[in-house]
N, C-alpha and C positions, 0 to 999 in steps of 0.2 A: 710236660715235655717241652723242651726248648725247640723252637722252630727256626727254619732258615739257618743263619749263621750267628745267632745271638748268643750262643754258648761257647765259651772258651776265648772270647776276644774282648772281654770286659775291660781289661787293662788299657787297651788302646782305643776303646770304643768312641769316646768323644772326639779325639783327635782324628781318627780314621773316617768317621762319618762326615765330619766337616770337610776334610780334605777330599774325600771321594765326591761329595756334592759339588765342590768347586771344580774338580777335574771333569765331571760329567756335564757340567753346564745345566744341571737340573736343580739348582738351589731353591727355586721357587716354582710354584704351580704344580699341577697334577701330571706326572709323567704318562698317565694313561689317557690324558685328554689330547685329542688331535687338534692341532692348530687349524683354523679355518682356511681352506684352500691349499693346505700343505700336504694332505694325505694323497698317496698314490695307491690305487687298488691293486696294482701289480707289485708293489713293494713287499719284500719280506720284512716283517716287523720283528726286530730282535729286542728282547727285554733283558733286564738284569735285576737281581735283588739289590737291596740297599746295603751293599757290602762291597768294598773296594776290590777284593779278589775276584768276586763274581763278575763285576763290571769289566775287569781286564779280559776275562775269558769271553764275555759277550762281545767286546770290541774285537778280539781276535776272530771270532765267528763272523762278525760284520765285515771286517776287511777282507777276509778270505772269500766271502760271498760276492762282495763288490769286485774283487779281482777276477772272479769267475764270470762276471757279466750280469749279476743280479742287482736289481734296485733294492736298497736297504733303507729302512727307517728305524732309527734307534729310539727306544723308550727305556732308558736306564734308570736305576735307583727307584724302582717301583715300590719296594717294600718287602714284606714277608709273604709267605704262601697264601694266606687268606686274601691278600691284595692282588696277586698276579695270576694265580691258578684260574680264577673265573674268567680272566681275560684270555687265557690260552684256550679254555673250554668254549668260549663264544667266538673265538677266531680273531679277536682284535689284537692279540699278540700271537706270533707264529712260532717263535723259538726262544728258549731261555736256557742257560746253563743250570743244571741241577746236580744233585748229589744222591746217589742211588739209595743208600740206607735211610737217610732222613726223609726222602720222598716216599719210600716204601712205608715207613712208619706213619706218614701222614694219611695215606690211603688204606693201610692195613695195620692199625695200631697194635694188634695182637700178634704180629708176626714173630716167629722165633728164629728166623733166618739171620745169620750173622756173616757167613763167609761170602766172598765176593761174587762168585758165579751163582750161588743160590739166591742171593739178594737181587741180582740183576734179572734172573729168570722170573722170580716172583713179582718183581716190579712191573715187568711187561704185562703180566696178567691182571695186575691190580689197578692199572690206569683206567680212567673212564673212557667211554667210547669217544673217538675223535682225537685222542692223544696217543702218542707213541714215543718211544725213545730210540735214538740211533745208537751207534756203538759206543760203549763206555770207554773212558780213558783209564790208563793205569794210575793217573794222578788221583790222589785222595785228599779229602779234608775232613778228617774224622778224629775221634779220640785216639790218643797214643800215649805210651809211657816212655819217658825220656830220662836219661841220666847224663852226668857230665862225662866227657871223654876220660878224665882221670879216674872216675869211679868205675867206668866200664873196663878200662885197662887193668886196674888193680884187682878186679874181681872176675875177670874173664867173661864179661857179659856181652852177648850179642842178641839174645832172645829172651823172652819171658820165661822160657823153659829153664834157663840158667839160674833163675832166682832161687829155685828149690835147693840148689846146692850150697847156698850161703849159710854160714854158721850162725849168723845173727839176723833178726828181722830187719827188713828194709823199711826205712821211714818214707812213707808215701805222702805227697802233698797234692792238694787240688781244691776245687770248690767244695763247699760244705756238703752238697748233695751227693758227692762222689761216695760218701760213706755208705749210702744205701743203694747205689747203682749195681746192676748185675755184673758189671765189669770192675767193681770196686774191690775192697779187701776180701770179701767172701768169694767173689768170682776168681780172684787170683789164687786163692787157696784151693777151691774146688776144681778148677781147670788145670792149673799149673803146679799145685802143691806148694805154692809160695806163701810164706807167712810174712805179712807186713803190718806195721802200725800205721795209723792214719792221723794226719794233722790237716785241719782246714786252713789253707793258706790263701784262698781267694785270689784277689788281684795280684798278690805278691808271690805267687807260686814259683815263677821262674827266678825271681830274686832270691827266694829262700833256697832254691836248688843251688844256685851259684854260690851262695854264702855258706852252704853246708848245713843249713837248718833242716833240710830233708835230703834223702838220697835219690828219690825218684819223683818225677812230676808228671801229672796229667796235663798234656798240652795238645791242642789241635795239630794235626800232622802237617798242615801247611803254614803254621805260624812262623813268621820270619825269625823269631827268636831262636829257633832250632838251628838255623844256619849261622846267624850272627854270633851265637854263643858256642858254636861247635858242639852242640849236644848230640848224643847218640840215641836214636829211636830204637827201642828194643822190638825185634820182630815178634809177630803174633801168629805163629803157625797153626794154632788150634782155634782161631776165630773167636777170641774173647770179645773183641770189639765188633760192633756192627760196621761192616764195610760201607764206605760212602764215597764211591768213585764219582768223579766228574762225568756227567752224562747229559747229552742234549735232549731236552724235553721239547717235542715239536708237534705242531698240528699235523695230523695224519694225512691231510689233503696235499701237503707239500713235501712230505717226508722223502718220497722217491726223487723229487726234483733236486733236493739239496744234500742228499745223503753222501754222495761221493766227496763233495767239498768238505763237509763237516766231519765225516769219518776220517779223512786224511789229516785234519787238524788234531783230532783226538788221538790218533795213532802216534803222534809226536809229543803229546803232552804227558810228561812224566811227573812223579812225585817230587823229585828234586827240582825239576823245571818249574813247577808251580810255586815252590818256596822261593825260587830265584825271582820269579815275576812279582811276588809279594814284597820281596826285599827292595826291588826297584821302585815300587810304589811307596812303601812306608819309610825306607831309609834314604833312598836316593831322591825321593819326591818327584819322580817322573810322572807324566800324564799317562792315562790309560791308552790313548791313541798312539803315543810314541813307543810305549812298551810293546804294544801289539804289533806295530810295524816292524820293530827290531826282531821280535820273536819269529814272526812269519818269514822275514828275510833270512834269519839265521838257520831256519829249518827248511829253506828252499820251497816255500809254499806260496810265494808270489811270482807271477810271470815276469 
């Protein structure tokens, strides 16, 4: 199983990791190591995954907390779950943006929940003692199936349910492992009655979709290429995909203290908004702190 955000971003991985390290100022050293004399026991320690989109959300959380009067220490670009979850459990990191479905699978690998509310409820029970989650956002970063606007218009497609009405099989592109995933071709047939053929397109999936080599592509829902190429994400009303909403994972000891601030942020963070934040980072090459300040200002979350 892929962890953190390493699945679905391979095409931009080398460029994005380098850019995000530069933006975060953590290009060297251990982000979990506290500089001598710099730590403040009263500070809220906000961490992030080694993933530019996650760092942007962490910076939004950090600035919102600072605006509310909290002292904040940033420990961004920590790595994947095996690196940062122990730090949350021992209290050296207090808060990190997470994703409901992927985090649930980490703690409960045999889960069968896929729909948003069920995943969120099960996650709350699956967390170890001392950790909790605040309110989830509507923003997601999860598997999704996308088509070009032209293909959607020509075939009347808005939802995966609409695929069953097509007279010819849809050509589906994605990473090779998609062929055996529960949400792959067999899942589309069993859940939606949709017949598809599959082609392993790997890093060229979006390019193949735009070139007409495939009709539908498996792309992470917050991938900037959805917006920059005007792709149409087909709705998943029956929960084929594991819902993975942005959710704050927090040390239970401080949860009540910061809940109002962080929940107000998550209430404004939307799926479309998350894609836009990612576009500002990857296309416009803006820094995480400037992206966060602009977003908080635009959403009236700064005093």
